[in-house]
C-alpha positions as CSV (number, residue, x, y, z in Angstrom):
1,M,11.3,-1.4,-17.1
2,Q,8.7,-4.1,-16.7
3,Q,5.5,-3.4,-14.8
4,S,5.4,-6.9,-13.3
5,D,5.7,-5.4,-9.8
6,Q,2.5,-3.3,-10.3
7,E,0.6,-6.3,-11.7
8,F,1.9,-8.5,-8.9
9,V,0.7,-6.1,-6.2
10,E,-2.7,-5.8,-7.9
11,M,-3.0,-9.6,-8.1
12,I,-2.2,-10.0,-4.4
13,V,-4.5,-7.3,-3.2
14,K,-7.4,-8.3,-5.4
15,A,-7.2,-11.8,-3.9
16,I,-7.6,-10.5,-0.3
17,V,-10.2,-7.8,-0.6
18,A,-14.0,-8.0,-0.8
19,H,-14.2,-5.5,-3.7
20,P,-11.5,-6.6,-6.2
21,D,-13.0,-4.4,-9.0
22,D,-12.2,-1.3,-6.9
23,V,-8.4,-2.1,-6.6
24,K,-6.3,0.4,-8.6
25,T,-2.6,1.0,-8.7
26,D,-0.5,3.8,-10.1
27,R,3.2,3.3,-10.8
28,T,5.7,6.1,-10.9
29,V,9.5,5.9,-11.4
30,D,12.0,8.5,-10.2
31,E,15.6,8.7,-9.0
32,R,14.6,6.9,-5.8
33,G,13.0,4.0,-7.5
34,V,9.5,2.7,-8.2
35,L,6.5,3.9,-6.2
36,I,3.3,1.9,-6.5
37,T,0.3,3.7,-5.1
38,L,-2.6,1.5,-4.1
39,H,-6.2,2.6,-4.0
40,V,-8.9,0.3,-2.6
41,N,-12.5,0.5,-1.6
42,P,-13.0,2.1,1.9
43,E,-14.5,-1.1,3.2
44,D,-11.4,-3.1,2.3
45,M,-8.8,-1.1,4.2
46,G,-8.9,-3.5,7.1
47,Y,-8.1,-6.4,4.8
48,V,-5.2,-4.5,3.2
49,I,-3.7,-3.3,6.5
50,G,-4.3,-6.5,8.5
51,R,-3.8,-7.0,12.2
52,Q,-1.0,-4.8,13.5
53,G,-0.2,-4.0,9.9
54,Q,1.0,-7.5,9.1
55,T,-0.7,-7.8,5.7
56,A,0.5,-4.4,4.5
57,R,4.1,-5.2,5.6
58,A,3.9,-8.6,3.8
59,V,2.7,-7.1,0.6
60,R,5.4,-4.4,0.8
61,T,8.0,-7.1,1.3
62,L,6.8,-9.2,-1.6
63,A,6.8,-6.0,-3.8
64,K,10.4,-5.3,-2.8
65,V,11.4,-8.9,-3.7
66,V,9.8,-8.6,-7.1
67,G,11.5,-5.3,-7.6
68,A,14.9,-6.7,-6.5
69,K,14.5,-9.4,-9.1
70,N,14.3,-6.6,-11.7
71,N,17.1,-4.5,-10.1
72,A,14.6,-1.8,-8.9
73,R,13.8,-0.4,-5.5
74,V,10.0,-0.7,-5.1
75,N,8.0,1.0,-2.5
76,L,4.2,0.7,-1.8
77,K,2.0,3.6,-0.7
78,I,-1.5,2.7,0.5
79,M,-4.0,5.5,0.1
80,E,-6.7,5.6,2.7
81,P,-10.0,6.7,1.2
82,E,-12.3,8.9,3.2
83,G,-14.7,6.8,5.2
84,S,-12.5,3.8,5.5
85,R,-11.9,1.9,8.7
86,G,-8.1,2.0,8.5
87,P,-5.9,3.3,11.4
88,R,-6.2,7.0,11.9
89,H,-3.3,7.4,14.3
90,M,-0.5,7.2,11.7
91,Q,1.5,10.0,10.3
92,Q,0.4,11.5,7.0
93,D,2.8,11.1,4.1
94,Q,4.7,14.3,3.0
95,Q,3.2,14.2,-0.4
96,Q,-0.3,15.6,-0.7
97,P,-2.8,12.8,-1.3
98,H,-5.9,13.2,-3.4
99,Q,-8.7,15.1,-1.8
100,G,-10.5,12.9,0.8
101,E,-7.6,10.5,1.0
102,R,-4.7,9.9,3.4
103,A,-1.4,8.2,2.6
104,Y,0.4,5.9,4.9
105,D,3.9,4.6,4.0
106,D,4.4,2.4,7.0
107,V,2.1,0.8,9.5
108,P,3.6,0.7,13.1
109,S,3.2,-2.3,15.3
110,I,1.5,-2.2,18.7
111,D,5.0,-2.1,20.3
112,D,5.9,1.0,18.3
113,L,2.8,2.7,19.6
114,G,3.5,2.0,23.2
115,I,0.1,0.4,23.8
């Protein structure tokens, strides 16, 4: 299978962060589809998540569209490095992230949080 989905995600994220050289993605394929894991500089988490998670949702949607074009189910996991300014109130992913990192699969909106 092509890795155009991974390259696409990297291109999009590098265009919106302050430290594009620190953007790294890992791509794994299993029976549930393609999982792209995104690692960014701690200072860039706010750019990647966006207000109320809008940027993260948009990148996930675009990755799914690229995956659908290649008949693949693509999901994006954003790893939060220790010391980042990303949301701390979200549930941790079931898989163990690297030491000093947190994984967030979905970013809730303000309405979901009841704020």
